[in-house]
C-alpha positions in Angstrom: -19.2 -6.7 -12.9 -22.6 -6.6 -11.4 -21.4 -7.3 -7.9 -19.0 -4.7 -8.6 -21.6 -2.2 -9.7 -24.1 -2.8 -6.8 -21.4 -2.8 -4.3 -19.5 0.6 -5.6 -16.1 -1.0 -5.8 -13.6 -1.3 -8.9 -12.9 -5.1 -10.0 -9.2 -4.5 -9.4 -10.0 -3.7 -5.8 -12.4 -6.9 -5.6 -9.5 -9.0 -7.2 -7.1 -7.5 -4.6 -9.2 -8.3 -1.8 -9.8 -12.2 -3.0 -6.1 -12.3 -3.1 -5.5 -10.9 0.3 -8.5 -12.6 2.0 -6.6 -15.8 3.1 -3.5 -13.6 4.4 -3.5 -12.6 7.9 -1.3 -9.6 6.7 1.3 -8.5 4.1 4.0 -6.1 3.2 3.6 -3.7 -0.1 6.8 -5.4 -1.1 5.6 -9.2 -1.0 2.0 -7.8 -2.6 3.8 -6.5 -5.1 6.0 -9.3 -6.1 3.4 -11.9 -5.9 0.7 -9.5 -7.6 3.2 -8.8 -10.3 3.0 -5.0 -10.1 5.4 -2.2 -9.1 5.4 -1.4 -5.5 4.9 2.2 -5.9 1.8 1.5 -8.4 0.3 -0.9 -6.2 0.5 1.5 -3.3 -0.9 4.5 -5.0 -3.7 2.6 -7.2 -5.0 0.0 -5.1 -3.8 -0.2 -1.3 -4.1 3.5 -0.3 -7.2 4.3 -2.1 -8.8 1.1 -0.5 -7.3 2.2 3.1 -9.6 5.4 2.6 -12.4 3.6 1.9 -12.1 1.3 5.0 -11.1 -1.8 3.3 -7.4 -2.0 4.4 -5.7 -1.0 7.4 -2.0 -1.0 9.0 -2.0 -4.1 10.8 1.7 -3.5 12.4 2.7 0.0 11.9 6.3 1.5 12.4 5.3 2.8 15.6 3.2 -0.1 16.9 4.1 -0.7 20.5 5.5 -4.2 21.0 3.3 -5.7 23.7 1.7 -9.0 22.3 3.3 -12.2 21.2 2.7 -11.5 17.5 4.6 -8.0 17.8 7.7 -9.9 19.2 8.0 -12.1 16.2 9.2 -8.7 14.6 11.4 -7.8 17.1 14.8 -8.1 15.2 13.6 -5.6 12.8 14.7 -2.0 13.8 12.9 1.2 13.2 15.1 1.8 10.1 14.4 -1.2 8.4 10.8 -2.2 9.5 8.3 -2.7 6.9 4.6 -1.7 7.6 2.0 -4.7 7.5 -1.1 -4.4 5.9 -4.4 -6.5 6.5 -8.0 -6.1 5.3 -10.7 -5.1 7.5 -13.8 -6.8 8.7 -15.9 -4.7 6.0 -13.6 -6.3 3.2 -13.9 -10.0 4.6 -17.8 -9.5 4.5 -17.6 -8.2 1.0 -15.6 -11.1 0.0 -18.0 -13.8 1.6 -21.0 -11.9 -0.1 -18.8 -12.3 -3.5 -18.7 -16.0 -2.7 -22.2 -16.4 -1.8 -23.4 -14.7 -4.9 -21.2 -16.8 -6.8 -22.8 -20.0 -5.2 -26.3 -19.1 -6.5 
């Protein structure tokens, strides 16, 4: 709680960053199922506010051009069934690392 107060972040947001830290990217559907939360509530209460604060970004968007090798992995998805992939920013990664350092002592 002290860490969250000092960094001006809610505990639920820190917990979500800890969950997402090891993932390269995820979809809202996957996060909601794994986090045991409704997709809509997860987006409204955690993901979108954290995007505004600069902790989460869209790693692959619906309109992202397919130029890199990773982009071609999702080539079988069309514009109509494509899900946006989210990831945590460097700012979020540094926050999680600071949290782990504080836990270590």
